[in-house]
C-alpha positions as CSV (number, residue, x, y, z in Angstrom):
1,M,85.2,109.5,289.2
2,E,82.3,108.4,288.6
3,P,83.5,104.5,288.8
4,K,85.2,104.6,292.0
5,I,82.2,106.4,293.5
6,R,79.9,103.8,292.0
7,R,82.3,100.9,293.6
8,T,82.1,102.7,297.2
9,V,78.5,103.5,297.1
10,D,78.4,99.6,296.5
11,Q,80.7,98.0,298.9
12,L,78.8,100.2,301.4
13,L,75.9,99.0,300.7
14,D,77.1,95.3,300.8
15,A,77.9,95.7,304.1
16,I,74.2,96.1,305.6
17,D,71.8,94.0,307.1
18,S,68.9,94.8,305.4
19,S,66.8,92.3,307.5
20,A,66.7,94.7,310.3
21,P,66.3,98.9,310.3
22,F,69.7,100.4,309.6
23,D,70.8,103.9,310.1
24,L,72.0,105.1,306.5
25,V,74.1,108.3,307.8
26,S,76.3,106.1,309.5
27,S,76.5,103.3,307.0
28,L,76.4,105.6,303.5
29,T,75.9,109.1,303.4
30,F,78.6,109.9,306.0
31,P,81.5,107.2,305.0
32,L,80.6,107.5,301.1
33,P,82.0,111.1,301.0
34,A,84.5,111.0,303.1
35,T,86.1,107.8,301.6
36,I,85.5,109.8,298.1
37,I,87.6,113.5,299.4
38,F,90.4,111.6,301.4
39,S,91.5,109.2,298.6
40,F,90.9,112.3,296.6
41,V,93.2,114.3,298.2
42,G,95.7,111.4,299.3
43,I,95.1,110.8,303.2
44,P,96.0,107.0,304.0
45,E,93.2,105.0,304.6
46,R,94.2,103.8,308.2
47,D,93.9,108.1,309.0
48,W,90.7,108.3,307.8
49,P,88.6,108.2,311.2
50,Q,91.3,110.5,312.6
51,L,90.5,113.2,310.3
52,K,86.7,112.9,310.4
53,E,87.2,113.2,314.3
54,W,88.9,116.2,313.5
55,C,86.4,117.4,311.2
56,G,83.8,117.5,313.7
57,H,86.0,119.8,316.2
58,R,86.3,122.2,313.8
59,A,82.2,122.3,313.1
60,A,81.9,122.8,316.6
61,L,84.2,125.3,317.1
62,A,83.8,126.8,314.3
63,W,80.0,127.3,314.1
64,G,78.3,126.0,317.6
65,R,78.5,127.3,320.6
66,P,81.3,125.5,322.6
67,T,82.1,126.5,326.3
68,P,85.4,127.8,326.8
69,G,86.9,124.9,327.8
70,E,85.2,122.8,324.6
71,Q,86.6,125.9,323.1
72,V,90.3,124.7,324.0
73,H,89.7,121.1,323.3
74,H,88.5,121.9,319.6
75,A,90.9,124.0,318.8
76,T,94.0,121.7,320.2
77,N,92.6,119.0,317.7
78,M,92.3,121.4,315.0
79,A,95.9,122.3,315.8
80,A,96.6,118.3,315.4
81,Y,94.4,118.3,312.1
82,R,96.5,121.6,310.6
83,S,99.6,119.8,311.5
84,Y,99.0,116.4,310.3
85,L,98.3,118.2,306.9
86,R,101.8,119.8,306.6
87,D,103.5,116.7,307.6
88,L,101.5,114.7,304.7
89,V,102.7,117.1,302.2
90,A,106.2,117.5,303.5
91,G,106.2,113.5,303.2
92,K,104.4,113.7,299.8
93,V,107.8,116.1,298.5
94,N,109.9,112.8,298.0
95,A,107.1,110.2,297.7
96,R,104.5,111.4,295.0
97,G,101.1,109.6,294.5
98,D,98.2,109.9,292.2
99,D,96.2,112.4,294.3
100,F,95.5,116.0,294.3
101,A,97.9,116.8,297.3
102,S,100.8,115.3,294.7
103,A,99.6,117.3,291.9
104,L,99.6,120.8,293.7
105,L,103.6,119.5,294.3
106,E,103.8,120.1,291.0
107,I,102.3,123.3,290.5
108,H,105.3,124.1,293.6
109,D,108.0,122.6,291.3
110,E,107.6,125.0,288.3
111,D,107.4,128.1,291.0
112,P,107.7,127.8,294.4
113,E,106.2,131.0,294.9
114,A,103.1,130.3,293.2
115,L,101.9,127.8,295.7
116,T,104.2,127.3,298.6
117,H,103.9,124.1,300.9
118,E,102.0,125.8,303.7
119,E,99.6,127.0,301.0
120,I,98.9,123.5,299.8
121,G,98.6,122.2,303.1
122,S,95.8,125.1,303.1
123,I,94.1,124.3,300.7
124,L,94.1,120.7,301.9
125,Y,92.6,121.9,305.1
126,S,89.5,123.4,303.4
127,L,89.1,120.6,300.7
128,T,89.2,117.7,303.5
129,F,86.3,119.2,305.5
130,A,84.4,120.8,303.2
131,G,84.3,117.9,300.5
132,H,82.6,115.3,302.8
133,E,80.3,117.4,305.7
134,T,78.1,119.0,303.3
135,T,77.5,116.3,300.8
136,N,76.9,114.0,303.5
137,Y,74.1,116.3,304.7
138,L,73.1,116.8,301.1
139,I,72.1,112.8,300.9
140,G,70.8,112.6,304.5
141,N,68.4,115.4,303.3
142,V,67.1,114.1,299.9
143,V,66.5,111.0,301.2
144,R,64.8,112.1,304.3
145,R,62.5,114.6,302.1
146,L,61.3,112.1,299.7
147,L,60.8,109.0,302.2
148,E,59.0,111.1,304.2
149,D,56.2,111.1,301.7
150,P,56.3,107.8,300.1
151,A,54.9,108.4,297.2
152,R,57.8,110.9,296.3
153,W,60.2,108.2,296.4
154,D,58.1,105.3,294.8
155,L,58.0,108.5,292.1
156,V,61.6,108.6,291.6
157,V,61.7,104.7,291.9
158,A,59.8,104.4,288.8
159,D,62.1,107.4,287.3
160,P,65.1,107.4,287.8
161,G,65.6,110.6,285.3
162,L,63.8,112.5,288.4
163,I,66.8,111.9,290.4
164,P,69.1,114.8,289.4
165,G,65.7,117.2,289.9
166,A,65.5,115.7,293.2
167,V,69.2,116.3,294.0
168,L,68.6,120.0,292.8
169,E,65.1,120.2,294.4
170,T,66.6,119.1,298.1
171,L,69.4,121.9,297.8
172,R,66.3,124.6,297.4
173,H,64.4,123.2,299.8
174,D,66.5,122.5,302.4
175,P,70.4,122.8,301.6
176,S,73.0,121.2,303.7
177,V,74.5,125.0,304.1
178,P,71.5,126.9,305.0
179,V,74.0,130.2,306.3
180,W,77.1,131.3,305.6
181,R,78.7,134.9,306.7
182,R,80.6,137.5,303.9
183,V,82.2,140.9,304.6
184,T,81.6,143.9,302.5
185,R,84.4,145.2,300.6
186,R,82.7,148.6,299.7
187,P,79.8,150.5,300.8
188,V,76.7,149.0,299.6
189,T,73.1,149.2,299.5
190,L,70.9,145.8,300.0
191,G,67.1,145.8,300.1
192,G,67.1,149.7,301.2
193,I,69.5,149.2,303.7
194,D,73.2,151.1,304.0
195,L,76.3,148.9,304.6
196,P,79.5,150.1,305.1
197,E,82.6,148.7,304.0
198,G,83.9,145.8,306.0
199,A,80.3,145.3,307.5
200,K,79.8,141.4,308.8
201,L,76.8,139.9,306.9
202,F,75.2,136.8,307.8
203,L,73.8,135.4,304.7
204,W,70.4,133.2,305.1
205,L,71.1,130.9,302.0
206,A,68.4,128.4,302.6
207,A,65.6,131.8,302.9
208,S,66.3,132.6,299.0
209,G,64.9,129.2,298.2
210,R,61.8,129.4,299.2
211,D,61.6,133.4,297.6
212,A,58.3,133.0,296.3
213,S,58.8,135.7,293.2
214,V,61.6,132.9,292.2
215,F,60.5,129.7,292.7
216,P,56.4,129.1,293.2
217,E,54.8,127.4,295.9
218,P,58.1,127.4,297.6
219,D,57.4,125.4,300.5
220,K,56.0,122.4,298.4
221,F,59.2,119.9,297.4
222,D,58.2,118.9,294.1
223,V,61.2,116.7,292.2
224,Q,59.5,118.0,289.0
225,R,60.1,121.6,289.9
226,T,61.8,123.2,286.5
227,N,64.1,126.2,288.1
228,A,65.4,124.4,290.6
229,T,68.6,125.1,289.5
230,K,68.7,129.1,290.5
231,T,69.3,127.7,294.0
232,L,71.7,129.6,295.6
233,A,72.9,126.4,297.6
234,F,76.6,126.3,296.0
235,G,76.8,130.0,296.1
236,K,77.2,132.6,292.8
237,G,80.3,133.7,291.4
238,I,83.9,134.2,292.6
239,H,82.5,132.2,295.8
240,Y,80.3,129.4,293.5
241,C,81.4,126.0,295.5
242,L,84.6,124.1,293.8
243,G,83.0,120.5,294.5
244,A,79.5,121.4,293.8
245,A,79.9,118.9,290.7
246,L,81.3,116.1,292.5
247,G,78.8,116.5,295.4
248,K,76.0,116.5,292.7
249,L,77.2,113.4,291.4
250,E,77.7,111.3,294.6
251,A,74.3,112.4,295.9
252,Q,72.6,111.3,292.4
253,I,74.6,108.3,292.4
254,A,73.8,107.3,296.3
255,L,70.4,107.9,295.2
256,E,70.1,105.9,292.1
257,I,72.0,102.5,293.6
258,L,70.4,102.8,296.9
259,M,67.1,103.2,295.1
260,R,67.6,100.3,292.7
261,R,69.0,97.8,295.4
262,F,66.1,98.8,297.8
263,P,62.9,100.5,295.7
264,R,60.5,99.5,298.7
265,L,62.4,101.8,301.4
266,R,61.0,103.4,304.4
267,L,61.5,105.8,307.1
268,V,61.6,103.9,310.6
269,E,58.5,105.4,312.5
270,G,58.6,107.7,315.4
271,Q,62.4,108.3,315.0
272,Q,62.9,112.1,316.1
273,L,65.4,113.4,313.8
274,S,68.8,115.2,315.6
275,F,70.8,117.4,314.3
276,H,74.8,119.1,314.9
277,A,74.5,121.8,317.0
278,N,76.4,124.5,314.8
279,I,74.4,127.3,312.4
280,S,76.1,126.8,309.1
281,F,75.3,123.0,308.4
282,R,72.3,121.2,308.6
283,G,71.6,117.6,307.7
284,P,70.2,114.7,310.1
285,Q,72.9,113.0,312.4
286,A,71.2,109.6,311.9
287,L,68.3,108.5,309.7
288,W,66.6,105.3,310.4
289,V,65.8,103.1,307.6
290,R,63.6,99.5,306.8
291,A,63.6,97.7,303.4
292,T,60.4,96.5,303.0
293,P,59.6,93.5,300.8
């Protein structure tokens, strides 16, 4: 998928007027992963804006603090979102394409019980959300952390070989999914605390990245940290993120091309960063930058 990612980054950056400050989130970090995952799944381009809107409703309902009236509004939109994907799968039964939805339907053709149409719609429901919100925040977070200290940005510009390390260090230091939820399947003792089967856990993944026993000077952002791969930002074991390789690839390519085009990029001074009001996803909603000579 690398050639498509590179073409998409180039197209998005071509559309930027670099003679004035621009918002990197709306111009790059949000549309890039959305374009990649929606096209991969097989969503027609004309429907991408609608899916982006539905994903916002899903985040607000599942991880925000909506009022009762807002809950109804968000839930209504999520139902429409789910219905759309059900119809998409039904439509592709007789109109296959070179996309993931069609590939899943081939599994159904071989054994209808192995993967039903409803299950395919459920898979697409997960991927169309998880495949872009988290990567959007990852790219925004890594650019923010590099630009908040211009010397960091300049260091990586001078040595693009540091880009993968910068992405990994961001995942450790400032993960786009700082917290997640789990339920214990059996009684277990964690950290000296006895937990019964069925206990609902609130796992602070971001805290694990600041464990001084694993990461020396954990509050220091270091693009040359040698063990940043130990981050739990993508989970672990059977819960390891299916899209980890794709998310890292998108972030690395976006950073590579952005640095090549705007080696003297800087944050706009005085801006106040804002974040989506939810408990599980974190990244700037806007990141204003300027390309200096």
